[in-house]
N, C-alpha and C positions, 0 to 999 in steps of 0.2 A: 462386611469384610473391609479392613483398612488397607488402602493402597499405600505402599511403602517404597520410597526411593532408596535403593541400596547404595548409591554413590554418596549418600549423606554420611554413611558410617565408614569407619576405618576397616581395612581389609582383615585385620586380626580379630575383629568383632563378628565376622561373618563366617559361618561354618557350612560347608557343603554336605548334603545328605547323600550317602551312597544309594544306588538304585534299589537294592533289595532291603532297605531299611524303611519301615513305616513309622512316621513320627506324628504324635498327637499332643496337643497342648491344651490343658484346662485353664482358661484365662482367669476365672474367679478364684481358683485355689493355687494358681502358679505352679502346676505340676506338669512336667514334661515326661511323656511316655514314649520309649524307644523300643520298637519290635524289630528283631533281626532273625537271621537263620539260626543263631545259637542261643536265643532266649529273649527275655524282656527286662528292661531296666526302667526304673522310675526315679526321677530327680525332682526334688522340691527346690525351686529356684528362689533365691533371695532378691533377684533383680528381674525386671520385665523382659520377656522374650517374645519375639515376633516370628511367625512362620510364614514363609513365602512358598506355598506348595507347587506353584507352576514352575518356579526356577529351582526347586529342591534346595532351599536355603533356610538356615536358622540364623536370626540376627539377635545378638545379645546386647541390650542397651545398658546404660548406667543409671536407669530409673529404678529406685528401690521399691520393693513391694511392701515394705513395712518401714516404720519410722526408726532411723538410726542416726548415728553421727554422720555428718556429711563427708568426712574424710574417707570413710570406708567404702564408698561406692565403687571406686576404681578397683580396689582390692577384690570386692565381691564380684565384679564383672569378670576379672581375670580368672578367679577361682571357678566361677560357673562355666566359663569357656573351657577350662582344663577338664572339669568334670564331664562335660558333654562329649568332648573329644575322646576321653578315656572310655566312657560308656559305649560310644560308637565303635571303638576298636574292639572292646570286649564282646559285643554282640555280633560282630562281623567276622572275626578271625579267631582261630585257635592259637593261643600264645604259647611259646616255649622258650626255655633257657637251656643252655648246655654248660656243664661243668666238667673240668678235667682234673685228674689227680696227677700231680707231678712229684715224684720222689721214689726212691728205691723201696719196694715192698708196700707202697700205698695201693690199696685195693678196695673195691666196693662190690658187694654181692647181695643178691636178693635172699631173704631169709626163707628157707623152705617150709618151716613149721607154721609161720604166719605169712599170708600172702601179701599183706600191705606193710612189710617192714624191710629195711635194708640194714646190713651191718658193714662197718668200715674197719679196715686194718690201716692204721695211720701212724705206726711206729710207737704206739703206747704199749704198755704191758697188758692191756685189756682191749677187747673189741668194743666198738661204739655202735649201739643199736639206735635206729631212727624210725619212728612211726610216720608213715606217709598219710597225709590228710585224705579224706574221702573224695574231695572235689578235685584232686590232682592225680595225674598218672605219671609214674616214674619208670623209666626204662634204662637199664645198664647195658653197655656194650663194651667188650674187651676188658672188663673189670677196672678200667681207668677212666671211663667216660660215663656221665650221667645226663640223661635227657629228661627234663621236667616239662610236662604238658598241662595246660589248664585254661580256663576261660576267664579267670579273674586275675588281673595284673598284680594286685596287692598281695594276694595269697601266694602267687608264683614267686615274686621277688622275696617275700618273707621266708618261704621255705628254702629258697636258694641261699639266702644270707645265713640262715640257721645252719645249713649243711656246711657252708663255707667257714663258719665260726669254729668248727671242730678242728680245723687245721688252717689257720690264716697264713697266706704265703709270706715267707720270710724274705727280707731284702738282701741277704748275703748269699744264699744259695739258690733262691727261687723255688724252693720246695713248698708244697701245700696244695690247697684246693683253689683253682682259678676258674674264672669265667672263660668261655671258649676263645674269645678274641682279646683277652686281657694280656698285656705285656708288662712285665715287671722290670724296672730299671734297677739293676743290681749295684749295690754299694761295694766299694773296695774294702777288703778286710784289713785290720791293723797289721802293720809290719812289725815283726819282732826284732 
């Protein structure tokens, strides 16, 4: 086992491991395996990683595991740090997003005939049907709020942005589908 001094590395290159997450690293294949209460993630690392199990730390270096252009090492290091942090979040917590419908007559309802579908009334002449992916859970309350739960951040944000694209908030009246904490700065309309 290699003794490593953590004060040699910058603080942003060191990642703390939560208590309930088990981390293993295959040194010769450069694969990092993260086990948490919500699942397992495997990351193929383009840069060298060191584990310090007694301090529960992961240190990401700028030493490449394969031969590339020298300029990309810092970029690869930052990307690897971001990937590891995202995977630690995904296996530790259930992620959720809240959307709200603002506008007269804008409503969302679960479709009774098919259990994993929603339909929207958004001021168009027709209803908009949306198929919920299998790995996400969607809950509607008060027919104007949508809660989306899932374990993968990318799928969660992709579905939220797809739902939001059905009625993008307009800047003059503020009507549309918004994230829960989002605020729109309204523009003044033209004076006649």
